[in-house]
VOBA-1610 file (N, C-alpha, C; in pm, whole numbers, padded with zeros to 5 digits, always signed):
BEGIN
Met+01170-00852+01439Met+01144-00789+01350Met+01086-00837+01226Ala+01021-00742+01126Ala+00950-00772+01045Ala+01083-00821+00891Ser+01003-00940+00836Ser+01112-01004+00722Ser+01155-00874+00653Asn+01257-00881+00632Asn+01331-00770+00496Asn+01359-00870+00360Ser+01319-00968+00350Ser+01344-01021+00237Ser+01237-01017+00074Ser+01319-00980-00009Ser+01216-00949-00108Ser+01239-00997-00248Thr+01191-00991-00366Thr+01181-01049-00436Thr+01133-00956-00579Ile+01234-00910-00691Ile+01200-00787-00778Ile+01178-00902-00915Asp+01015-00838-00961Asp+01014-00915-01104Asp+01007-00797-01242Ile+01068-00815-01305Ile+01068-00722-01442Ile+00963-00731-01517Val+00875-00637-01500Val+00771-00627-01638Val+00795-00686-01760Gly+00719-00805-01795Gly+00753-00862-01934Gly+00814-00992-01917Ser+00867-01026-01785Ser+00942-01141-01787Ser+00840-01220-01705Glu+00869-01330-01647Glu+00764-01483-01600Glu+00831-01424-01463Pro+00721-01402-01347Pro+00712-01357-01243Pro+00750-01484-01173Pro+00807-01428-01036Pro+00900-01508-00949Pro+00787-01637-00880Ser+00834-01800-00888Ser+00731-01847-00826Ser+00703-01830-00684Pro+00588-01809-00629Pro+00601-01786-00513Pro+00626-01942-00401Ser+00681-01871-00315Ser+00703-01977-00214Ser+00620-02051-00089His+00477-01976-00102His+00379-02003-00005His+00410-02061+00089Thr+00461-01973+00152Thr+00513-01994+00310Thr+00475-01923+00405Gly+00416-01854+00360Gly+00367-01710+00423Gly+00232-01737+00502Val+00221-01675+00616Val+00069-01639+00650Val-00021-01622+00544Ile+00017-01532+00437Ile-00116-01487+00356Ile-00006-01557+00198Ser-00093-01624+00140Ser-00032-01661-00001Ser-00118-01636-00114Val-00125-01534-00229Val-00163-01503-00348Val-00125-01601-00428Gln-00218-01647-00529Gln-00146-01747-00622Gln-00230-01724-00749Gly-00175-01644-00854Gly-00244-01631-00980Gly-00394-01595-00964Leu-00405-01495-00889Leu-00547-01422-00890Leu-00579-01372-00967Val-00701-01398-01012Val-00749-01281-01160Val-00908-01277-01072His-00946-01161-01120His-01092-01089-01125His-01126-01027-01181Arg-01254-01076-01269Arg-01317-00984-01367Arg-01468-00941-01327Tyr-01461-00801-01389Tyr-01626-00735-01359Tyr-01687-00710-01524Asp-01744-00816-01579Asp-01830-00818-01691Asp-01702-00841-01800Gln-01652-00757-01872Gln-01549-00759-01996Gln-01385-00683-01914Arg-01398-00662-01811Arg-01322-00557-01742Arg-01237-00651-01641Thr-01102-00654-01680Thr-00979-00739-01549Thr-00966-00656-01479Ala-00983-00693-01342Ala-00918-00637-01231Ala-00851-00635-01160Leu-00803-00778-01166Leu-00639-00869-01130Leu-00645-00980-01246Asn-00499-00960-01257Asn-00445-01036-01378Asn-00327-01115-01358Gly-00365-01207-01281Gly-00237-01313-01251Gly-00180-01233-01132Val-00229-01214-01043Val-00121-01133-00915Val-00120-01267-00821Ser+00057-01260-00779Ser+00103-01360-00678Ser+00183-01300-00583Phe+00170-01315-00422Phe+00275-01312-00370Phe+00266-01346-00223Asp+00319-01370-00180Asp+00343-01389-00013Asp+00358-01290+00081Val+00291-01304+00202Val+00303-01224+00302Val+00340-01275+00455Gln+00501-01229+00533Gln+00517-01324+00604Gln+00436-01279+00763Ala+00514-01360+00825Ala+00471-01359+01004Ala+00498-01246+01015Ala+00453-01113+01118Ala+00467-00987+01181Ala+00561-00931+01027Glu+00482-00898+00969Glu+00534-00803+00838Glu+00421-00695+00827Leu+00496-00603+00787Leu+00400-00470+00769Leu+00426-00454+00599Phe+00313-00507+00517Phe+00336-00552+00387Phe+00161-00423+00334Gly+00241-00360+00228Gly+00187-00285+00113Gly+00102-00291+00006Leu-00019-00254-00055Leu-00051-00326-00195Leu-00067-00162-00234Leu+00049-00103-00339Leu+00036+00029-00344Leu-00011+00024-00501Gly-00098+00154-00554Gly-00083+00130-00651Gly-00239+00257-00652Pro-00222+00305-00753Pro-00330+00408-00820Pro-00512+00385-00865Asn-00499+00471-00829Asn-00710+00415-00862Asn-00749+00362-00958Gly-00781+00218-00952Gly-00817+00164-01060Gly-00707+00071-01121Ser-00632+00060-00974Ser-00512-00077-01016Ser-00517-00223-00998Gly-00656-00225-00898Gly-00698-00337-00860Gly-00670-00343-00714Lys-00607-00276-00627Lys-00577-00316-00513Lys-00702-00310-00409Thr-00834-00261-00449Thr-00938-00270-00389Thr-00975-00355-00429Thr-00971-00445-00523Thr-01085-00565-00550Thr-00979-00656-00477Leu-00840-00674-00483Leu-00776-00746-00419Leu-00777-00750-00252Phe-00848-00651-00170Phe-00862-00611-00076Phe-00970-00718-00005Arg-01063-00671-00084Arg-01187-00689-00092Arg-01215-00870-00078Ile-01097-00931-00159Ile-01103-01101-00165Ile-01023-01130-00087Leu-00921-01064-00029Leu-00847-01127+00095Leu-00917-01123+00246Ser-01027-00988+00213Ser-01145-00984+00358Ser-01250-01085+00337Thr-01283-01201+00213Thr-01381-01264+00243Thr-01515-01179+00169Leu-01486-01078+00112Leu-01602-01021+00084Leu-01628-01049-00059Met-01520-01087-00141Met-01573-01138-00265Met-01490-01292-00298Val-01542-01329-00432Val-01476-01471-00469Val-01407-01420-00586Pro-01292-01462-00580Pro-01207-01455-00714Pro-01258-01557-00825Thr-01246-01487-00946Thr-01271-01550-01077Thr-01198-01653-01084Ala-01047-01658-01068Ala-00938-01755-01073Ala-00853-01748-00979Gly-00793-01841-00978Gly-00659-01812-00871Gly-00693-01861-00753Arg-00637-01845-00661Arg-00617-01906-00531Arg-00571-01790-00399Ala-00622-01744-00289Ala-00561-01667-00172Ala-00654-01732-00063Ser-00512-01784+00039Ser-00521-01832+00154Ser-00459-01741+00293Ile-00521-01774+00341Ile-00497-01661+00491Ile-00464-01758+00615Leu-00348-01804+00650Leu-00335-01882+00793Leu-00389-02002+00762Gly-00390-02052+00602Gly-00398-02218+00572Gly-00527-02231+00517His-00638-02060+00549His-00762-02109+00478His-00777-02030+00340Asp-00853-02127+00263Asp-00886-02057+00149Asp-00958-01923+00140Val-00976-01823+00118Val-01040-01729+00171Val-01211-01735+00097Ala-01169-01804-00009Ala-01287-01832-00059Ala-01389-01964-00035Lys-01348-02075+00052Lys-01403-02167+00058Lys-01406-02187+00211Asp-01337-02139+00283Asp-01293-02101+00422Asp-01322-02011+00526Ala-01430-01897+00414Ala-01450-01784+00454Ala-01523-01748+00581Asn-01583-01847+00650Asn-01700-01824+00795Asn-01581-01838+00904Ala-01497-01955+00867Ala-01373-01972+00976Ala-01303-01863+00954Leu-01255-01784+00886Leu-01136-01759+00829Leu-01179-01583+00940Arg-01271-01526+00920Arg-01359-01405+00967Arg-01286-01415+01129Arg-01316-01511+01172Arg-01274-01500+01348Arg-01121-01476+01355Gln-01074-01482+01261Gln-00885-01495+01249Gln-00866-01351+01189Ile-00913-01284+01110Ile-00835-01181+01106Ile-00963-01030+01114Gly-00891-00949+01127Gly-00931-00777+01164Gly-00941-00725+01008Val-01050-00667+00990Val-01054-00549+00867Val-01099-00416+00910Val-01031-00339+00834Val-01058-00152+00880Val-01065-00155+00740Phe-01223-00122+00703Phe-01245-00063+00547Phe-01205+00092+00575Gln-01231+00126+00450Gln-01194+00271+00413Gln-01311+00368+00481Ala-01456+00301+00442Ala-01562+00348+00460Ala-01555+00365+00638Gln-01604+00466+00693Gln-01648+00449+00837Gln-01731+00351+00880Ser-01710+00261+00992Ser-01775+00160+01019Ser-01854+00167+01181Ile-01778+00294+01229Ile-01819+00307+01374Ile-01978+00361+01370Asp-02024+00339+01472Asp-02158+00435+01478Asp-02166+00565+01579Val-02171+00667+01527Val-02093+00801+01604Val-02178+00806+01691Lys-02312+00791+01666Lys-02426+00789+01788Lys-02383+00730+01928Leu-02346+00608+01921Leu-02246+00534+02058Leu-02147+00589+02095Thr-02079+00563+02209Thr-01981+00605+02284Thr-01883+00529+02257Ala-01734+00564+02269Ala-01627+00435+02217Ala-01643+00276+02301Ala-01659+00295+02396Ala-01727+00165+02475Ala-01822+00084+02382Glu-01925+00136+02377Glu-02035+00107+02299Glu-02038+00051+02175Asn-01922+00122+02091Asn-01862+00035+01954Asn-01839-00049+02012Leu-01754-00093+02086Leu-01677-00196+02095Leu-01723-00325+02128Arg-01818-00304+02244Arg-01924-00384+02307Arg-01992-00456+02197His-02033-00350+02094His-02127-00419+01982His-02046-00522+01938Gln-01957-00447+01879Gln-01816-00590+01800Gln-01782-00689+01877Gly-01761-00669+02010Gly-01768-00761+02071Gly-01829-00914+02075His-01956-00867+02076His-02081-00927+02064His-02093-01028+01919Leu-02046-00944+01848Leu-02048-01040+01692Leu-01957-01148+01692Tyr-01839-01112+01818Tyr-01774-01250+01776Tyr-01788-01320+01909Gly-01882-01344+01955Gly-01884-01398+02063Gly-01848-01376+02211Leu-01795-01237+02245Leu-01757-01197+02344Leu-01861-01158+02453Arg-01862-01196+02556Arg-01941-01153+02662Arg-01900-01131+02798Gly-01940-01055+02881Gly-01912-01050+03045Gly-01794-00972+03075Ala-01694-01029+03148Ala-01591-00975+03234Ala-01487-00948+03124Ala-01479-01088+03055Ala-01378-01078+02958Ala-01400-00988+02838Leu-01529-00943+02806Leu-01522-00825+02675Leu-01511-00723+02772Thr-01520-00670+02885Thr-01515-00564+02952Thr-01361-00542+02964Ala-01297-00608+02985Ala-01170-00619+03029Ala-01103-00602+02903Arg-01117-00655+02801Arg-01077-00629+02670Arg-01134-00466+02586Ile-01222-00425+02631Ile-01298-00292+02559Ile-01187-00214+02645Thr-01116-00245+02774Thr-01041-00159+02884Thr-00904-00117+02812Glu-00896-00275+02761Glu-00741-00299+02699Glu-00746-00230+02556Met-00804-00223+02449Met-00793-00167+02362Met-00852-00057+02375Leu-00911+00032+02406Leu-00953+00169+02430Leu-00839+00252+02507Ser-00712+00157+02576Ser-00610+00224+02626Ser-00478+00240+02518Arg-00466+00117+02439Arg-00384+00086+02337Arg-00398+00221+02258Val-00521+00211+02242Val-00542+00343+02096Val-00569+00485+02143Gly-00535+00512+02275Gly-00526+00639+02316Gly-00665+00662+02361Leu-00728+00616+02407Leu-00910+00658+02389Leu-00985+00630+02570Ser-00879+00587+02623Ser-00943+00570+02775Ser-01011+00667+02810Asp-00981+00756+02836Asp-01051+00905+02889Asp-01146+00914+02773Arg-01202+00897+02692Arg-01292+00914+02655Arg-01398+00830+02575Ala-01383+00706+02659Ala-01464+00554+02663Ala-01604+00600+02637Asn-01648+00704+02761Asn-01792+00729+02752Asn-01879+00839+02686Glu-01755+00869+02584Glu-01800+01000+02477Glu-01857+00949+02361Lys-01950+00986+02318Lys-01992+00964+02211Lys-01917+00970+02075Ala-01903+00903+01993Ala-01808+00903+01853Ala-01815+01024+01751Glu-01920+01090+01758Glu-01983+01217+01677Glu-01853+01304+01750Leu-01833+01343+01850Leu-01748+01408+01928Leu-01594+01411+01902Phe-01542+01285+01809Phe-01408+01248+01834Phe-01352+01336+01686Ser-01237+01392+01661Ser-01156+01402+01542Ser-01127+01277+01471Gly-01140+01353+01321Gly-01100+01193+01220Gly-00990+01138+01290Gly-00875+01165+01363Gly-00806+01080+01384Gly-00840+00973+01518Met-00934+01084+01618Met-00987+00954+01678Met-01076+00879+01682Gln-01195+00902+01544Gln-01239+00775+01480Gln-01182+00655+01451Arg-01070+00711+01344Arg-00989+00588+01283Arg-00885+00525+01400Arg-00873+00558+01504Arg-00829+00493+01613Arg-00932+00374+01667Leu-01071+00415+01668Leu-01199+00363+01718Leu-01173+00251+01624Glu-01186+00265+01498Glu-01190+00158+01408Glu-01069+00070+01394Leu-00970+00110+01441Leu-00853+00012+01490Leu-00890-00092+01604Ala-00928+00006+01678Ala-00938-00113+01793Ala-01077-00211+01797Lys-01150-00142+01679Lys-01256-00248+01687Lys-01206-00385+01586Gly-01133-00325+01480Gly-01062-00466+01401Gly-00996-00552+01481Leu-00936-00506+01628Leu-00857-00563+01702Leu-00879-00661+01800Leu-01027-00635+01801Leu-01077-00657+01947Leu-01096-00812+02003His-01101-00880+01880His-01101-01072+01908His-00974-01129+01874His-00882-01014+01890His-00722-01088+01880His-00684-01154+01793Pro-00740-01082+01651Pro-00694-01114+01538Pro-00513-01152+01489Ser-00475-01232+01437Ser-00334-01218+01389Ser-00305-01160+01255Ile-00396-01117+01201Ile-00361-01072+01023Ile-00476-00950+01065Leu-00411-00824+01012Leu-00509-00687+01030Leu-00475-00649+00882Leu-00610-00622+00813Leu-00624-00567+00701Leu-00676-00455+00666Leu-00596-00344+00636Leu-00655-00205+00606Leu-00655-00162+00528Asp-00757-00090+00438Asp-00807-00047+00306Asp-00815+00108+00353Glu-00711+00200+00250Glu-00674+00319+00294Glu-00680+00401+00456Pro-00627+00328+00547Pro-00660+00330+00658Pro-00614+00489+00691Thr-00564+00576+00626Thr-00550+00695+00679Thr-00630+00846+00601Thr-00735+00765+00517Thr-00809+00841+00428Thr-00869+00975+00478Gly-00869+01106+00483Gly-00891+01211+00526Gly-00871+01258+00688Leu-00740+01209+00694Leu-00674+01224+00840Leu-00542+01354+00809Asp-00542+01439+00918Asp-00430+01536+00908Asp-00312+01467+00945Pro-00161+01526+00872Pro-00048+01461+00904Pro-00009+01426+01019Gly-00065+01497+01126Gly-00028+01440+01234Gly-00103+01268+01283Ala-00234+01306+01250Ala-00316+01171+01277Ala-00282+01030+01227Arg-00205+01048+01044Arg-00147+00944+00963Arg+00000+00893+01064Arg+00073+00993+01141Arg+00174+00962+01175Arg+00120+00838+01298Asp+00055+00885+01367Asp+00017+00805+01499Asp-00065+00657+01458Val-00142+00676+01334Val-00187+00543+01295Val-00047+00457+01250Trp+00038+00494+01180Trp+00172+00457+01134Trp+00233+00390+01284Gln+00262+00458+01354Gln+00323+00401+01493Gln+00251+00338+01536Tyr+00134+00321+01536Tyr+00024+00206+01587Tyr+00046+00079+01531Leu+00071+00069+01418Leu+00095-00049+01318Leu+00207-00090+01339Lys+00316-00029+01352Lys+00413-00064+01353Lys+00442-00083+01490Ser+00388-00071+01580Ser+00425-00150+01727Ser+00333-00300+01736Leu+00202-00292+01679Leu+00114-00412+01666Leu+00229-00547+01581Arg+00299-00475+01489Arg+00380-00580+01404Arg+00507-00609+01500Asp+00611-00523+01575Asp+00720-00527+01639Asp+00641-00627+01789Glu+00552-00563+01854Glu+00542-00596+02013Glu+00428-00733+01981Glu+00334-00715+01919Glu+00234-00838+01910Glu+00227-00910+01814Arg+00330-00936+01694Arg+00345-01017+01598Arg+00244-01020+01492Val+00155-00911+01472Val+00051-00902+01392Val+00096-00877+01226Ser+00085-00961+01153Ser+00092-00917+00996Ser-00026-00822+00972Val+00042-00734+00918Val-00075-00625+00858Val-00053-00598+00699Ile-00157-00620+00637Ile-00156-00568+00492Ile-00247-00433+00495Val-00152-00305+00444Val-00264-00195+00419Val-00273-00114+00262Thr-00356-00102+00214Thr-00363-00044+00081Thr-00339+00101+00068Thr-00281+00139-00003Thr-00257+00297+00005Thr-00216+00358-00178His-00232+00474-00188His-00206+00529-00338His-00125+00631-00280Leu-00055+00662-00157Leu+00041+00723-00114Leu+00174+00713-00080Met+00262+00749-00173Met+00395+00701-00171Met+00479+00728-00035Glu+00400+00804+00040Glu+00500+00845+00177Glu+00434+00723+00252Glu+00342+00697+00251Glu+00322+00560+00342Glu+00353+00424+00292Ala+00411+00433+00169Ala+00434+00295+00084Ala+00576+00292+00154Glu+00624+00358+00156Glu+00781+00398+00233Glu+00779+00323+00367Arg+00672+00354+00453Arg+00685+00284+00562Arg+00674+00153+00566Cys+00623+00074+00479Cys+00608-00087+00479Cys+00757-00165+00468Asp+00745-00290+00527Asp+00844-00360+00486Asp+00886-00413+00398Arg+00781-00444+00341Arg+00780-00475+00174Arg+00644-00417+00078Leu+00645-00421-00021Leu+00519-00390-00131Leu+00528-00462-00213Ala+00381-00471-00257Ala+00328-00504-00418Ala+00288-00388-00479Ile+00359-00316-00571Ile+00278-00244-00656Ile+00195-00280-00778Leu+00074-00242-00796Leu+00000-00294-00904Leu-00032-00179-01005Asn-00096-00219-01112Asn-00075-00116-01210Asn-00182-00159-01322Glu-00337-00137-01331Glu-00422-00197-01411Glu-00440-00355-01389Gly-00438-00418-01268Gly-00488-00541-01213Gly-00334-00627-01216Lys-00213-00566-01293Lys-00119-00669-01281Lys-00044-00606-01148Leu+00089-00744-01092Leu+00180-00692-01010Leu+00301-00665-01074Val+00337-00522-01061Val+00435-00490-01169Val+00593-00466-01067Ala+00585-00506-00959Ala+00698-00481-00840Ala+00676-00528-00726Leu+00772-00592-00693Leu+00740-00665-00547Leu+00883-00673-00449Gly+00851-00585-00345Gly+01001-00640-00266Gly+00990-00462-00168Thr+01151-00459-00059Thr+01146-00338+00011Thr+01125-00215-00092Pro+01095-00077+00004Pro+01120+00039-00081Pro+01267+00037-00133Ala+01323-00010-00005Ala+01460+00043-00029Ala+01527-00030-00182Thr+01523-00140-00183Thr+01559-00246-00313Thr+01476-00195-00443Leu+01349-00183-00441Leu+01302-00143-00510Leu+01374-00015-00577Lys+01406+00072-00509Lys+01427+00209-00553Lys+01625+00216-00608Gln+01671+00077-00549Gln+01810+00078-00565Gln+01795+00037-00713Glu+01716+00018-00801Glu+01716-00073-00969Glu+01738+00033-01023Ile+01709+00177-00975Ile+01714+00310-01068Ile+01873+00327-01086Gly+01930+00295-00993Gly+02071+00303-01015Gly+02144+00410-01044Gly+02083+00526-01007Gly+02122+00647-01032Gly+02019+00753-00979Asp+02051+00869-01011Asp+01972+01039-00987Asp+01910+01022-01114Val+01761+01085-01095Val+01662+01133-01189Val+01662+01265-01175Ile+01676+01308-01357Ile+01707+01423-01395Ile+01554+01446-01469Leu+01501+01550-01456Leu+01369+01655-01530Leu+01439+01792-01561Leu+01393+01792-01678Leu+01385+01927-01762Leu+01318+01955-01822Asp+01293+02104-01774Asp+01165+02172-01840Asp+01212+02261-01978Thr+01158+02254-02071Thr+01137+02300-02197Thr+01070+02340-02318Ala+01072+02400-02383Ala+00975+02466-02441Ala+00903+02347-02531Asp+01018+02266-02596Asp+00968+02127-02728Asp+01045+02048-02631Ala+01001+01961-02570Ala+01002+01837-02483Ala+01064+01713-02584Asp+00974+01683-02695Asp+00988+01555-02774Asp+01147+01623-02877Ala+01183+01769-02867Ala+01254+01788-02974Ala+01407+01792-02909Leu+01395+01836-02769Leu+01526+01773-02686Leu+01530+01650-02644Ala+01450+01590-02642Ala+01467+01458-02579Ala+01577+01401-02680Glu+01531+01426-02824Glu+01554+01355-02947Glu+01700+01404-02944Lys+01778+01523-02912Lys+01888+01560-02947Lys+01954+01494-02884Ile+01911+01473-02703Ile+01982+01427-02605Ile+02010+01280-02651Arg+01928+01177-02713Arg+01955+01078-02739Arg+02039+01060-02856Ile+02063+01153-02967Ile+02184+01168-03019Ile+02305+01222-02997Arg+02315+01314-02912Arg+02447+01350-02849Arg+02493+01281-02738Phe+02423+01196-02664Phe+02454+01169-02517Phe+02433+01026-02521Arg+02362+00960-02635Arg+02316+00794-02634Arg+02245+00770-02537Leu+02189+00812-02465Leu+02098+00828-02381Leu+01948+00772-02457His+01839+00722-02330His+01722+00722-02370His+01614+00758-02325Pro+01627+00916-02288Pro+01521+00993-02248Pro+01349+00982-02248Gln+01316+01007-02165Gln+01153+00995-02153Gln+01093+01111-02183Val+00987+01121-02262Val+00917+01269-02211Val+00751+01216-02147Leu+00739+01278-02024Leu+00657+01269-01957Leu+00579+01410-01902Asp+00450+01388-01918Asp+00384+01508-01891Asp+00483+01658-01935Gly+00527+01662-02066Gly+00582+01799-02131Gly+00710+01791-02035Gln+00797+01737-01977Gln+00920+01727-01945Gln+01023+01591-01992Val+01123+01645-01984Val+01236+01531-02043Val+01278+01444-01910Arg+01318+01315-01902Arg+01315+01273-01791Arg+01439+01174-01822Leu+01518+01175-01720Leu+01637+01094-01761Leu+01690+01015-01640Glu+01752+00899-01605Glu+01800+00798-01500Glu+01926+00810-01536Arg+01986+00877-01438Arg+02165+00929-01492Arg+02259+00924-01351Glu+02353+00829-01357Glu+02417+00821-01219Glu+02538+01008-01226Asn+02562+01007-01127Asn+02642+01147-01094Asn+02538+01272-01162Gly+02427+01259-01167Gly+02313+01351-01235Gly+02400+01473-01226His+02417+01518-01097His+02458+01699-01119His+02588+01704-01200Arg+02666+01629-01209Arg+02769+01639-01319Arg+02680+01652-01506Phe+02633+01560-01485Phe+02547+01577-01670Phe+02465+01687-01660Ile+02398+01734-01588Ile+02320+01871-01574Ile+02436+01965-01649Thr+02556+02016-01618Thr+02636+02079-01650Thr+02672+02038-01834Asp+02708+01936-01864Asp+02714+01912-01995Asp+02619+01914-02080Val+02435+01919-02033Val+02327+01923-02085Val+02300+02104-02141Met+02344+02145-02030Met+02354+02273-02010Met+02409+02330-02130Glu+02573+02306-02105Glu+02632+02332-02213Glu+02619+02306-02380Ala+02555+02163-02363Ala+02541+02114-02502Ala+02408+02212-02580Phe+02322+02237-02485Phe+02202+02306-02549Phe+02179+02449-02478Pro+02254+02512-02507Pro+02241+02639-02429Pro+02093+02705-02478Gly+02041+02763-02371Gly+01901+02867-02401Gly+01771+02755-02406Glu+01830+02647-02413Glu+01682+02553-02429Glu+01641+02486-02325Ile+01696+02496-02221Ile+01630+02454-02106Ile+01617+02540-01992Asp+01472+02534-01962Asp+01409+02672-01869Asp+01450+02607-01728Ala+01422+02496-01699Ala+01445+02447-01560Ala+01511+02307-01583Ile+01604+02283-01455Ile+01640+02152-01401Ile+01634+02114-01302Ser+01586+01961-01247Ser+01580+01915-01088Ser+01657+01793-01112Val+01694+01753-01040Val+01783+01615-00996Val+01767+01581-00875Ser+01712+01487-00866Ser+01656+01390-00705Ser+01729+01285-00719Lys+01699+01189-00580Lys+01726+01072-00550Lys+01653+00976-00593Pro+01659+00834-00643Pro+01527+00788-00696Pro+01403+00773-00597Ala+01277+00788-00614Ala+01157+00743-00485Ala+01100+00640-00574Leu+00948+00616-00499Leu+00890+00503-00544Leu+00835+00517-00640Glu+00812+00656-00710Glu+00745+00728-00823Glu+00843+00663-00935Asp+00951+00700-00917Asp+01044+00640-01002Asp+01047+00503-01083Val+01012+00403-00939Val+01001+00265-00966Val+00857+00224-01012Phe+00792+00317-00985Phe+00672+00291-01095Phe+00627+00303-01226Ile+00725+00409-01245Ile+00737+00482-01450Ile+00831+00349-01500Arg+00972+00345-01441Arg+01036+00249-01498Arg+00938+00138-01549Arg+00863+00078-01442Arg+00800-00048-01461Arg+00661-00035-01569Thr+00610+00080-01540Thr+00473+00107-01666Thr+00485+00189-01778Gly+00608+00273-01765Gly+00622+00370-01831Gly+00562+00501-01859His+00438+00505-01722His+00381+00671-01733His+00376+00689-01568Lys+00341+00831-01550Lys+00344+00867-01417Lys+00217+00747-01351Phe+00246+00778-01200Phe+00148+00735-01083Phe-00024+00759-01105Trp-00004+00872-01141Trp-00175+00924-01176Trp-00257+00936-01304Thr-00110+00883-01395Thr-00230+00876-01525Thr-00226+00727-01606Glu-00270+00678-01506Glu-00333+00542-01560Glu-00489+00547-01619Lys-00467+00425-01697Lys-00638+00447-01753Lys-00736+00421-01627Ile-00867+00437-01622Ile-00924+00394-01507Ile-01063+00354-01584
//
């Protein structure tokens, strides 16, 4: 099974010292585009046979980090290594040991599924019977055996994505990097992709890094690095990260959120937030508190919701704003 170890760092505190024992090690990574800093001192490790997520809104730096790990970019400062290879200095050696599936489609839709894989195999020096056997194996594993000789343009979006996965895994990599792998897929196809990634982790001990901006996908990861504006704001298992909230999340709809938040602060000695016109609180036994607040301010509250903490709430606690309101 994948590692369940976790580390949580609090925004504004010193980040944890990485152990540098994982198959992927990121140490103080910095990257700048002219005057804009896309990554600002990001550090974490990924363990063997771990399904690791890079979660962040658009503009958070996760795509830049992905490009560095996939050897397409050299960082401005810091270091990243995969299987002991420096991604900047040993890129050629590393490319034979990692599989990469980009967000943009890379298959040739005018070729058949088998032809796509055969061309991919040639890039890695695979030939003859060994390549043919590997193509047969990979098409079977992604459920495309019966469509091997059909052109990819006839495939659904989910089938094309599975063919992309087969390309990325054709040369037996022990590390798989995927950038937004379910973009454009329907819910059923998304589930299929994630089930396949888990089987890679559990049955073949492949370490997988996935970038995503979808909370429900991040929940499927063993551990997460949550990014915002180029910084690592949280690191740990989804369950551990949500435990830091320590209670229920309460949202109050009202005509004047700022005024109600101030009244709650004075009356109950709490520290509510105002986000997108709602009053937000974190409170144990939230179902009991809503009775108290309704009685304290009759007629001022239009609607109330109480929910258990989600990864969105972790992001709010660490950054002070919602997932989609960052500056891009």
